[in-house]
N, CA, C, O and the ligand as a Tripos MOL2 file, in Angstrom:
@<TRIPOS>MOLECULE
protein
  261   259    66     0     0
PROTEIN
NO_CHARGES

@<TRIPOS>ATOM
      1 N           0.8420   -1.1980    0.0000 N.3       1 MET1
      2 CA          0.0000    0.0000    0.0000 C.3       1 MET1
      3 C           0.8830    1.2560    0.0000 C.2       1 MET1
      4 O           1.7700    1.3930    0.8430 O.2       1 MET1
      5 N           0.6440    2.1430   -0.9200 N.am      2 GLY2
      6 CA          1.4420    3.3660   -1.0070 C.3       2 GLY2
      7 C           0.9320    4.4500   -0.0740 C.2       2 GLY2
      8 O          -0.1250    4.3300    0.5450 O.2       2 GLY2
      9 N           1.7070    5.4910    0.0030 N.am      3 ILE3
     10 CA          1.3510    6.6170    0.8790 C.3       3 ILE3
     11 C           0.0430    7.2620    0.4250 C.2       3 ILE3
     12 O          -0.7300    7.7640    1.2410 O.2       3 ILE3
     13 N          -0.1930    7.2410   -0.8750 N.am      4 LYS4
     14 CA         -1.4230    7.8390   -1.4090 C.3       4 LYS4
     15 C          -2.6580    7.0840   -0.9150 C.2       4 LYS4
     16 O          -3.6840    7.6770   -0.5810 O.2       4 LYS4
     17 N          -2.5220    5.7490   -0.8800 N.am      5 ASP5
     18 CA         -3.6500    4.9290   -0.4330 C.3       5 ASP5
     19 C          -3.9520    5.1710    1.0450 C.2       5 ASP5
     20 O          -5.1100    5.2300    1.4600 O.2       5 ASP5
     21 N          -2.8850    5.3080    1.8210 N.am      6 ILE6
     22 CA         -3.0520    5.5440    3.2550 C.3       6 ILE6
     23 C          -3.7450    6.8880    3.4700 C.2       6 ILE6
     24 O          -4.6560    7.0160    4.2880 O.2       6 ILE6
     25 N          -3.2900    7.8780    2.7150 N.am      7 PHE7
     26 CA         -3.8690    9.2060    2.8390 C.3       7 PHE7
     27 C          -5.3340    9.1900    2.4240 C.2       7 PHE7
     28 O          -6.1860    9.8140    3.0580 O.2       7 PHE7
     29 N          -5.6060    8.4620    1.3440 N.am      8 LYS8
     30 CA         -6.9700    8.3570    0.8380 C.3       8 LYS8
     31 C          -7.8870    7.7210    1.8830 C.2       8 LYS8
     32 O          -9.0160    8.1620    2.0990 O.2       8 LYS8
     33 N          -7.3730    6.6840    2.5150 N.am      9 LYS9
     34 CA         -8.1570    5.9900    3.5370 C.3       9 LYS9
     35 C          -8.4650    6.9130    4.7110 C.2       9 LYS9
     36 O          -9.5880    6.9540    5.2140 O.2       9 LYS9
     37 N          -7.4330    7.6590    5.1390 N.am     10 ALA10
     38 CA         -7.6020    8.5620    6.2780 C.3      10 ALA10
     39 C          -8.6070    9.6610    5.9330 C.2      10 ALA10
     40 O          -9.4450   10.0390    6.7520 O.2      10 ALA10
     41 N          -8.5020   10.1570    4.7150 N.am     11 THR11
     42 CA         -9.3990   11.2270    4.2820 C.3      11 THR11
     43 C         -10.8310   10.7200    4.2260 C.2      11 THR11
     44 O         -11.7630   11.3960    4.6610 O.2      11 THR11
     45 N         -10.9900    9.5230    3.6850 N.am     12 ASN12
     46 CA        -12.3310    8.9510    3.6000 C.3      12 ASN12
     47 C         -12.9550    8.8060    4.9770 C.2      12 ASN12
     48 O         -14.1470    9.0460    5.1670 O.2      12 ASN12
     49 N         -12.1230    8.4080    5.9340 N.am     13 LYS13
     50 CA        -12.6420    8.2070    7.2730 C.3      13 LYS13
     51 C         -13.0820    9.5310    7.8850 C.2      13 LYS13
     52 O         -14.0890    9.6010    8.5910 O.2      13 LYS13
     53 N         -12.3130   10.5770    7.6040 N.am     14 LEU14
     54 CA        -12.6550   11.8940    8.1420 C.3      14 LEU14
     55 C         -13.9610   12.4060    7.5510 C.2      14 LEU14
     56 O         -14.7500   13.0660    8.2260 O.2      14 LEU14
     57 N         -14.1690   12.0910    6.2900 N.am     15 ASP15
     58 CA        -15.3480   12.5940    5.6060 C.3      15 ASP15
     59 C         -16.6080   11.8310    5.9880 C.2      15 ASP15
     60 O         -17.7250   12.3000    5.7720 O.2      15 ASP15
     61 N         -16.4100   10.6480    6.5610 N.am     16 GLU16
     62 CA        -17.5450    9.8270    6.9090 C.3      16 GLU16
     63 C         -18.3350   10.4710    8.0330 C.2      16 GLU16
     64 O         -17.7790   10.8350    9.0690 O.2      16 GLU16
     65 N         -19.6000   10.6050    7.8260 N.am     17 GLY17
     66 CA        -20.4000   11.2170    8.8740 C.3      17 GLY17
     67 C         -21.8070   10.6850    8.8690 C.2      17 GLY17
     68 O         -22.2440   10.0120    7.9350 O.2      17 GLY17
     69 N         -22.4990   11.0020    9.9280 N.am     18 LYS18
     70 CA        -23.8780   10.5530   10.0470 C.3      18 LYS18
     71 C         -24.7490   11.7530   10.3910 C.2      18 LYS18
     72 O         -24.4090   12.5680   11.2490 O.2      18 LYS18
     73 N         -25.8540   11.8370    9.7160 N.am     19 ASP19
     74 CA        -26.8340   12.8570   10.0400 C.3      19 ASP19
     75 C         -27.4040   12.4960   11.4150 C.2      19 ASP19
     76 O         -28.0800   11.4770   11.5540 O.2      19 ASP19
     77 N         -27.1340   13.3340   12.4440 N.am     20 PRO20
     78 CA        -27.5520   12.9430   13.7980 C.3      20 PRO20
     79 C         -29.0690   12.9670   14.0140 C.2      20 PRO20
     80 O         -29.5640   12.3690   14.9690 O.2      20 PRO20
     81 N         -29.7960   13.6390   13.1510 N.am     21 THR21
     82 CA        -31.2400   13.7110   13.3630 C.3      21 THR21
     83 C         -31.9890   12.5400   12.7520 C.2      21 THR21
     84 O         -32.9700   12.0690   13.3270 O.2      21 THR21
     85 N         -31.5420   12.0580   11.5870 N.am     22 CYS22
     86 CA        -32.2590   10.9560   10.9490 C.3      22 CYS22
     87 C         -31.4160    9.6920   10.8210 C.2      22 CYS22
     88 O         -31.9400    8.6370   10.4630 O.2      22 CYS22
     89 N         -30.1090    9.7840   11.1100 N.am     23 GLY23
     90 CA        -29.2560    8.6070   11.0770 C.3      23 GLY23
     91 C         -28.7200    8.2400    9.7080 C.2      23 GLY23
     92 O         -28.0490    7.2190    9.5560 O.2      23 GLY23
     93 N         -29.0070    9.0590    8.7140 N.am     24 MET24
     94 CA        -28.5480    8.7740    7.3590 C.3      24 MET24
     95 C         -27.0500    9.0440    7.2480 C.2      24 MET24
     96 O         -26.5220    9.9650    7.8700 O.2      24 MET24
     97 N         -26.3700    8.2140    6.4350 N.am     25 LYS25
     98 CA        -24.9360    8.4150    6.2100 C.3      25 LYS25
     99 C         -24.7410    9.6060    5.2840 C.2      25 LYS25
    100 O         -25.3850    9.7120    4.2410 O.2      25 LYS25
    101 N         -23.8500   10.4910    5.6790 N.am     26 ILE26
    102 CA        -23.5510   11.6460    4.8300 C.3      26 ILE26
    103 C         -22.0410   11.8280    4.7380 C.2      26 ILE26
    104 O         -21.2840   11.2690    5.5320 O.2      26 ILE26
    105 N         -21.6250   12.6030    3.7760 N.am     27 ASN27
    106 CA        -20.2090   12.8990    3.6150 C.3      27 ASN27
    107 C         -19.9640   14.3430    4.0570 C.2      27 ASN27
    108 O         -20.4690   15.2910    3.4570 O.2      27 ASN27
    109 N         -19.1840   14.4780    5.1110 N.am     28 LEU28
    110 CA        -18.9420   15.8160    5.6620 C.3      28 LEU28
    111 C         -18.2290   16.7420    4.6800 C.2      28 LEU28
    112 O         -18.3370   17.9650    4.7790 O.2      28 LEU28
    113 N         -17.5040   16.1530    3.7370 N.am     29 ALA29
    114 CA        -16.7650   16.9740    2.7850 C.3      29 ALA29
    115 C         -17.6740   17.5220    1.6910 C.2      29 ALA29
    116 O         -17.3910   18.5700    1.1110 O.2      29 ALA29
    117 N         -18.7510   16.8240    1.4150 N.am     30 THR30
    118 CA        -19.5900   17.2350    0.2870 C.3      30 THR30
    119 C         -20.9630   17.7610    0.6850 C.2      30 THR30
    120 O         -21.6310   18.4140   -0.1170 O.2      30 THR30
    121 N         -21.3910   17.4850    1.9150 N.am     31 THR31
    122 CA        -22.7350   17.9170    2.2650 C.3      31 THR31
    123 C         -22.8250   19.4410    2.3530 C.2      31 THR31
    124 O         -21.8870   20.1160    2.7750 O.2      31 THR31
    125 N         -23.9710   19.9540    1.9440 N.am     32 LYS32
    126 CA        -24.1660   21.4040    1.9350 C.3      32 LYS32
    127 C         -24.6670   21.8830    3.2870 C.2      32 LYS32
    128 O         -24.6200   23.0720    3.6010 O.2      32 LYS32
    129 N         -25.1490   20.9320    4.0810 N.am     33 TYR33
    130 CA        -25.7750   21.3240    5.3450 C.3      33 TYR33
    131 C         -24.9100   20.9050    6.5200 C.2      33 TYR33
    132 O         -24.7450   19.7170    6.8010 O.2      33 TYR33
    133 N         -24.3690   21.8870    7.1910 N.am     34 LYS34
    134 CA        -23.4620   21.6200    8.3080 C.3      34 LYS34
    135 C         -23.7690   22.5440    9.4700 C.2      34 LYS34
    136 O         -24.2150   23.6780    9.2960 O.2      34 LYS34
    137 N         -23.5120   22.0160   10.6750 N.am     35 SER35
    138 CA        -23.6210   22.8340   11.8750 C.3      35 SER35
    139 C         -22.4340   22.5230   12.7640 C.2      35 SER35
    140 O         -21.9200   21.4040   12.7600 O.2      35 SER35
    141 N         -22.0030   23.5150   13.5230 N.am     36 ILE36
    142 CA        -20.9400   23.2740   14.4910 C.3      36 ILE36
    143 C         -21.5390   23.4190   15.8760 C.2      36 ILE36
    144 O         -22.1220   24.4480   16.2170 O.2      36 ILE36
    145 N         -21.3830   22.3740   16.6600 N.am     37 TYR37
    146 CA        -21.8910   22.3920   18.0240 C.3      37 TYR37
    147 C         -20.8070   21.8830   18.9540 C.2      37 TYR37
    148 O         -20.2900   20.7820   18.7680 O.2      37 TYR37
    149 N         -20.4600   22.6780   19.9540 N.am     38 GLN38
    150 CA        -19.4050   22.3470   20.9120 C.3      38 GLN38
    151 C         -18.1230   21.9060   20.2170 C.2      38 GLN38
    152 O         -17.4830   20.9350   20.6200 O.2      38 GLN38
    153 N         -17.7630   22.6320   19.1730 N.am     39 GLY39
    154 CA        -16.5000   22.3980   18.4880 C.3      39 GLY39
    155 C         -16.4950   21.2170   17.5420 C.2      39 GLY39
    156 O         -15.4610   20.9070   16.9490 O.2      39 GLY39
    157 N         -17.6420   20.5410   17.3840 N.am     40 LYS40
    158 CA        -17.7140   19.3930   16.4940 C.3      40 LYS40
    159 C         -18.6120   19.7380   15.3090 C.2      40 LYS40
    160 O         -19.6300   20.4150   15.4460 O.2      40 LYS40
    161 N         -18.1920   19.2410   14.1270 N.am     41 VAL41
    162 CA        -18.9720   19.5130   12.9240 C.3      41 VAL41
    163 C         -19.9670   18.3950   12.6840 C.2      41 VAL41
    164 O         -19.6050   17.2190   12.7040 O.2      41 VAL41
    165 N         -21.2010   18.7530   12.4620 N.am     42 TYR42
    166 CA        -22.2450   17.7870   12.1550 C.3      42 TYR42
    167 C         -22.7530   18.0710   10.7460 C.2      42 TYR42
    168 O         -22.9320   19.2260   10.3590 O.2      42 TYR42
    169 N         -22.9800   17.0130    9.9930 N.am     43 GLY43
    170 CA        -23.4920   17.1610    8.6390 C.3      43 GLY43
    171 C         -24.9050   16.6200    8.5510 C.2      43 GLY43
    172 O         -25.3030   15.7450    9.3190 O.2      43 GLY43
    173 N         -25.6540   17.1550    7.6000 N.am     44 PHE44
    174 CA        -27.0560   16.7570    7.4610 C.3      44 PHE44
    175 C         -27.3940   16.4700    6.0140 C.2      44 PHE44
    176 O         -26.7310   16.9540    5.0970 O.2      44 PHE44
    177 N         -28.4430   15.6670    5.8200 N.am     45 CYS45
    178 CA        -28.8300   15.2800    4.4710 C.3      45 CYS45
    179 C         -29.7430   16.3200    3.8310 C.2      45 CYS45
    180 O         -29.8710   16.3750    2.6080 O.2      45 CYS45
    181 N         -30.3700   17.1360    4.6550 N.am     46 SER46
    182 CA        -31.3280   18.1030    4.1160 C.3      46 SER46
    183 C         -31.3970   19.3250    5.0200 C.2      46 SER46
    184 O         -30.9900   19.2600    6.1800 O.2      46 SER46
    185 N         -31.9160   20.4540    4.4960 N.am     47 PRO47
    186 CA        -32.0310   21.6530    5.3380 C.3      47 PRO47
    187 C         -32.9730   21.4310    6.5210 C.2      47 PRO47
    188 O         -32.8190   22.0530    7.5710 O.2      47 PRO47
    189 N         -33.9430   20.5450    6.3430 N.am     48 GLY48
    190 CA        -34.8850   20.2530    7.4220 C.3      48 GLY48
    191 C         -34.1990   19.6010    8.6050 C.2      48 GLY48
    192 O         -34.4830   19.9320    9.7560 O.2      48 GLY48
    193 N         -33.2800   18.6580    8.3180 N.am     49 CYS49
    194 CA        -32.5590   17.9650    9.3730 C.3      49 CYS49
    195 C         -31.6460   18.9420   10.1150 C.2      49 CYS49
    196 O         -31.5120   18.8770   11.3370 O.2      49 CYS49
    197 N         -31.0230   19.8450    9.3610 N.am     50 LYS50
    198 CA        -30.1510   20.8370    9.9690 C.3      50 LYS50
    199 C         -30.9590   21.7300   10.9050 C.2      50 LYS50
    200 O         -30.5190   22.0500   12.0090 O.2      50 LYS50
    201 N         -32.1240   22.1200   10.4580 N.am     51 GLU51
    202 CA        -32.9960   22.9840   11.2460 C.3      51 GLU51
    203 C         -33.3940   22.2900   12.5540 C.2      51 GLU51
    204 O         -33.3650   22.8930   13.6270 O.2      51 GLU51
    205 N         -33.7620   21.0200   12.4400 N.am     52 THR52
    206 CA        -34.1420   20.2470   13.6200 C.3      52 THR52
    207 C         -33.0020   20.2090   14.6210 C.2      52 THR52
    208 O         -33.2040   20.3760   15.8240 O.2      52 THR52
    209 N         -31.7960   19.9860   14.1040 N.am     53 PHE53
    210 CA        -30.6120   19.9300   14.9690 C.3      53 PHE53
    211 C         -30.3390   21.2910   15.6030 C.2      53 PHE53
    212 O         -30.0690   21.3790   16.8010 O.2      53 PHE53
    213 N         -30.4090   22.3460   14.8010 N.am     54 ASP54
    214 CA        -30.1080   23.6900   15.2960 C.3      54 ASP54
    215 C         -31.0680   24.1190   16.4030 C.2      54 ASP54
    216 O         -30.7020   24.9080   17.2740 O.2      54 ASP54
    217 N         -32.2760   23.6070   16.3670 N.am     55 GLU55
    218 CA        -33.2600   23.9780   17.3870 C.3      55 GLU55
    219 C         -32.9350   23.3270   18.7310 C.2      55 GLU55
    220 O         -33.0560   23.9570   19.7820 O.2      55 GLU55
    221 N         -32.5250   22.0640   18.6850 N.am     56 ASN56
    222 CA        -32.1970   21.3420   19.9240 C.3      56 ASN56
    223 C         -30.9170   20.5300   19.7740 C.2      56 ASN56
    224 O         -30.9630   19.3020   19.8330 O.2      56 ASN56
    225 N         -29.7710   21.1910   19.5800 N.am     57 PRO57
    226 CA        -28.5340   20.4430   19.3140 C.3      57 PRO57
    227 C         -28.1580   19.4700   20.4260 C.2      57 PRO57
    228 O         -27.6010   18.4050   20.1590 O.2      57 PRO57
    229 N         -28.4590   19.8280   21.6620 N.am     58 TYR58
    230 CA        -28.0860   18.9610   22.7920 C.3      58 TYR58
    231 C         -28.8190   17.6240   22.7410 C.2      58 TYR58
    232 O         -28.3670   16.6430   23.3320 O.2      58 TYR58
    233 N         -29.9380   17.5830   22.0420 N.am     59 GLN59
    234 CA        -30.7080   16.3340   21.9450 C.3      59 GLN59
    235 C         -30.0730   15.3550   20.9590 C.2      59 GLN59
    236 O         -30.2360   14.1410   21.0810 O.2      59 GLN59
    237 N         -29.3540   15.8950   19.9890 N.am     60 TYR60
    238 CA        -28.8420   15.0480   18.9150 C.3      60 TYR60
    239 C         -27.3400   14.8760   18.9280 C.2      60 TYR60
    240 O         -26.8270   13.8980   18.3850 O.2      60 TYR60
    241 N         -26.6230   15.8070   19.5390 N.am     61 ALA61
    242 CA        -25.1610   15.7290   19.5390 C.3      61 ALA61
    243 C         -24.7120   14.4820   20.2990 C.2      61 ALA61
    244 O         -25.3090   14.1000   21.3050 O.2      61 ALA61
    245 N         -23.6610   13.8660   19.7990 N.am     62 ASP62
    246 CA        -23.1420   12.6600   20.4140 C.3      62 ASP62
    247 C         -22.3020   13.0170   21.6400 C.2      62 ASP62
    248 O         -21.2540   13.6480   21.5020 O.2      62 ASP62
    249 N         -22.7430   12.6260   22.8290 N.am     63 PRO63
    250 CA        -21.9890   12.9860   24.0450 C.3      63 PRO63
    251 C         -20.6600   12.2630   24.1690 C.2      63 PRO63
    252 O         -19.8070   12.6770   24.9540 O.2      63 PRO63
    253 N         -20.4650   11.1870   23.4090 N.am     64 ASN64
    254 CA        -19.2280   10.4070   23.5060 C.3      64 ASN64
    255 C         -18.1140   10.9450   22.6270 C.2      64 ASN64
    256 O         -16.9840   10.4590   22.6820 O.2      64 ASN64
    257 N         -18.4280   11.9490   21.8150 N.am     65 CYS65
    258 CA        -17.4130   12.4680   20.9100 C.3      65 CYS65
    259 C         -16.8820   13.8330   21.3660 C.2      65 CYS65
    260 O         -16.0160   14.4090   20.7080 O.2      65 CYS65
    261 ZN        -31.3830   13.7470    7.5830 Zn       66 ZN66
@<TRIPOS>BOND
     1     1     2 1
     2     2     3 1
     3     3     4 2
     4     3     5 am
     5     5     6 1
     6     6     7 1
     7     7     8 2
     8     7     9 am
     9     9    10 1
    10    10    11 1
    11    11    12 2
    12    11    13 am
    13    13    14 1
    14    14    15 1
    15    15    16 2
    16    15    17 am
    17    17    18 1
    18    18    19 1
    19    19    20 2
    20    19    21 am
    21    21    22 1
    22    22    23 1
    23    23    24 2
    24    23    25 am
    25    25    26 1
    26    26    27 1
    27    27    28 2
    28    27    29 am
    29    29    30 1
    30    30    31 1
    31    31    32 2
    32    31    33 am
    33    33    34 1
    34    34    35 1
    35    35    36 2
    36    35    37 am
    37    37    38 1
    38    38    39 1
    39    39    40 2
    40    39    41 am
    41    41    42 1
    42    42    43 1
    43    43    44 2
    44    43    45 am
    45    45    46 1
    46    46    47 1
    47    47    48 2
    48    47    49 am
    49    49    50 1
    50    50    51 1
    51    51    52 2
    52    51    53 am
    53    53    54 1
    54    54    55 1
    55    55    56 2
    56    55    57 am
    57    57    58 1
    58    58    59 1
    59    59    60 2
    60    59    61 am
    61    61    62 1
    62    62    63 1
    63    63    64 2
    64    63    65 am
    65    65    66 1
    66    66    67 1
    67    67    68 2
    68    67    69 am
    69    69    70 1
    70    70    71 1
    71    71    72 2
    72    71    73 am
    73    73    74 1
    74    74    75 1
    75    75    76 2
    76    75    77 am
    77    77    78 1
    78    78    79 1
    79    79    80 2
    80    79    81 am
    81    81    82 1
    82    82    83 1
    83    83    84 2
    84    83    85 am
    85    85    86 1
    86    86    87 1
    87    87    88 2
    88    87    89 am
    89    89    90 1
    90    90    91 1
    91    91    92 2
    92    91    93 am
    93    93    94 1
    94    94    95 1
    95    95    96 2
    96    95    97 am
    97    97    98 1
    98    98    99 1
    99    99   100 2
   100    99   101 am
   101   101   102 1
   102   102   103 1
   103   103   104 2
   104   103   105 am
   105   105   106 1
   106   106   107 1
   107   107   108 2
   108   107   109 am
   109   109   110 1
   110   110   111 1
   111   111   112 2
   112   111   113 am
   113   113   114 1
   114   114   115 1
   115   115   116 2
   116   115   117 am
   117   117   118 1
   118   118   119 1
   119   119   120 2
   120   119   121 am
   121   121   122 1
   122   122   123 1
   123   123   124 2
   124   123   125 am
   125   125   126 1
   126   126   127 1
   127   127   128 2
   128   127   129 am
   129   129   130 1
   130   130   131 1
   131   131   132 2
   132   131   133 am
   133   133   134 1
   134   134   135 1
   135   135   136 2
   136   135   137 am
   137   137   138 1
   138   138   139 1
   139   139   140 2
   140   139   141 am
   141   141   142 1
   142   142   143 1
   143   143   144 2
   144   143   145 am
   145   145   146 1
   146   146   147 1
   147   147   148 2
   148   147   149 am
   149   149   150 1
   150   150   151 1
   151   151   152 2
   152   151   153 am
   153   153   154 1
   154   154   155 1
   155   155   156 2
   156   155   157 am
   157   157   158 1
   158   158   159 1
   159   159   160 2
   160   159   161 am
   161   161   162 1
   162   162   163 1
   163   163   164 2
   164   163   165 am
   165   165   166 1
   166   166   167 1
   167   167   168 2
   168   167   169 am
   169   169   170 1
   170   170   171 1
   171   171   172 2
   172   171   173 am
   173   173   174 1
   174   174   175 1
   175   175   176 2
   176   175   177 am
   177   177   178 1
   178   178   179 1
   179   179   180 2
   180   179   181 am
   181   181   182 1
   182   182   183 1
   183   183   184 2
   184   183   185 am
   185   185   186 1
   186   186   187 1
   187   187   188 2
   188   187   189 am
   189   189   190 1
   190   190   191 1
   191   191   192 2
   192   191   193 am
   193   193   194 1
   194   194   195 1
   195   195   196 2
   196   195   197 am
   197   197   198 1
   198   198   199 1
   199   199   200 2
   200   199   201 am
   201   201   202 1
   202   202   203 1
   203   203   204 2
   204   203   205 am
   205   205   206 1
   206   206   207 1
   207   207   208 2
   208   207   209 am
   209   209   210 1
   210   210   211 1
   211   211   212 2
   212   211   213 am
   213   213   214 1
   214   214   215 1
   215   215   216 2
   216   215   217 am
   217   217   218 1
   218   218   219 1
   219   219   220 2
   220   219   221 am
   221   221   222 1
   222   222   223 1
   223   223   224 2
   224   223   225 am
   225   225   226 1
   226   226   227 1
   227   227   228 2
   228   227   229 am
   229   229   230 1
   230   230   231 1
   231   231   232 2
   232   231   233 am
   233   233   234 1
   234   234   235 1
   235   235   236 2
   236   235   237 am
   237   237   238 1
   238   238   239 1
   239   239   240 2
   240   239   241 am
   241   241   242 1
   242   242   243 1
   243   243   244 2
   244   243   245 am
   245   245   246 1
   246   246   247 1
   247   247   248 2
   248   247   249 am
   249   249   250 1
   250   250   251 1
   251   251   252 2
   252   251   253 am
   253   253   254 1
   254   254   255 1
   255   255   256 2
   256   255   257 am
   257   257   258 1
   258   258   259 1
   259   259   260 2
@<TRIPOS>SUBSTRUCTURE
     1 MET1         2 RESIDUE 1 A MET
     2 GLY2         6 RESIDUE 1 A GLY
     3 ILE3        10 RESIDUE 1 A ILE
     4 LYS4        14 RESIDUE 1 A LYS
     5 ASP5        18 RESIDUE 1 A ASP
     6 ILE6        22 RESIDUE 1 A ILE
     7 PHE7        26 RESIDUE 1 A PHE
     8 LYS8        30 RESIDUE 1 A LYS
     9 LYS9        34 RESIDUE 1 A LYS
    10 ALA10       38 RESIDUE 1 A ALA
    11 THR11       42 RESIDUE 1 A THR
    12 ASN12       46 RESIDUE 1 A ASN
    13 LYS13       50 RESIDUE 1 A LYS
    14 LEU14       54 RESIDUE 1 A LEU
    15 ASP15       58 RESIDUE 1 A ASP
    16 GLU16       62 RESIDUE 1 A GLU
    17 GLY17       66 RESIDUE 1 A GLY
    18 LYS18       70 RESIDUE 1 A LYS
    19 ASP19       74 RESIDUE 1 A ASP
    20 PRO20       78 RESIDUE 1 A PRO
    21 THR21       82 RESIDUE 1 A THR
    22 CYS22       86 RESIDUE 1 A CYS
    23 GLY23       90 RESIDUE 1 A GLY
    24 MET24       94 RESIDUE 1 A MET
    25 LYS25       98 RESIDUE 1 A LYS
    26 ILE26      102 RESIDUE 1 A ILE
    27 ASN27      106 RESIDUE 1 A ASN
    28 LEU28      110 RESIDUE 1 A LEU
    29 ALA29      114 RESIDUE 1 A ALA
    30 THR30      118 RESIDUE 1 A THR
    31 THR31      122 RESIDUE 1 A THR
    32 LYS32      126 RESIDUE 1 A LYS
    33 TYR33      130 RESIDUE 1 A TYR
    34 LYS34      134 RESIDUE 1 A LYS
    35 SER35      138 RESIDUE 1 A SER
    36 ILE36      142 RESIDUE 1 A ILE
    37 TYR37      146 RESIDUE 1 A TYR
    38 GLN38      150 RESIDUE 1 A GLN
    39 GLY39      154 RESIDUE 1 A GLY
    40 LYS40      158 RESIDUE 1 A LYS
    41 VAL41      162 RESIDUE 1 A VAL
    42 TYR42      166 RESIDUE 1 A TYR
    43 GLY43      170 RESIDUE 1 A GLY
    44 PHE44      174 RESIDUE 1 A PHE
    45 CYS45      178 RESIDUE 1 A CYS
    46 SER46      182 RESIDUE 1 A SER
    47 PRO47      186 RESIDUE 1 A PRO
    48 GLY48      190 RESIDUE 1 A GLY
    49 CYS49      194 RESIDUE 1 A CYS
    50 LYS50      198 RESIDUE 1 A LYS
    51 GLU51      202 RESIDUE 1 A GLU
    52 THR52      206 RESIDUE 1 A THR
    53 PHE53      210 RESIDUE 1 A PHE
    54 ASP54      214 RESIDUE 1 A ASP
    55 GLU55      218 RESIDUE 1 A GLU
    56 ASN56      222 RESIDUE 1 A ASN
    57 PRO57      226 RESIDUE 1 A PRO
    58 TYR58      230 RESIDUE 1 A TYR
    59 GLN59      234 RESIDUE 1 A GLN
    60 TYR60      238 RESIDUE 1 A TYR
    61 ALA61      242 RESIDUE 1 A ALA
    62 ASP62      246 RESIDUE 1 A ASP
    63 PRO63      250 RESIDUE 1 A PRO
    64 ASN64      254 RESIDUE 1 A ASN
    65 CYS65      258 RESIDUE 1 A CYS
    66 ZN66       261 GROUP 0 **** ****
């Protein structure tokens, strides 16, 4: 495995995200809907999910992260 593959793998892992409101898999690098809560970036699949999160972020934010 070359350095490029390792970098690609690491990048993919960073981009991997989950919409905390509906549980859908999203890509943090490409999603248009993002919120920052307590220093962590959350991505969403739709503006509606982002809105839901923004209203009550403490309900959806992952306390283990
Ligand atoms: Zn969603």
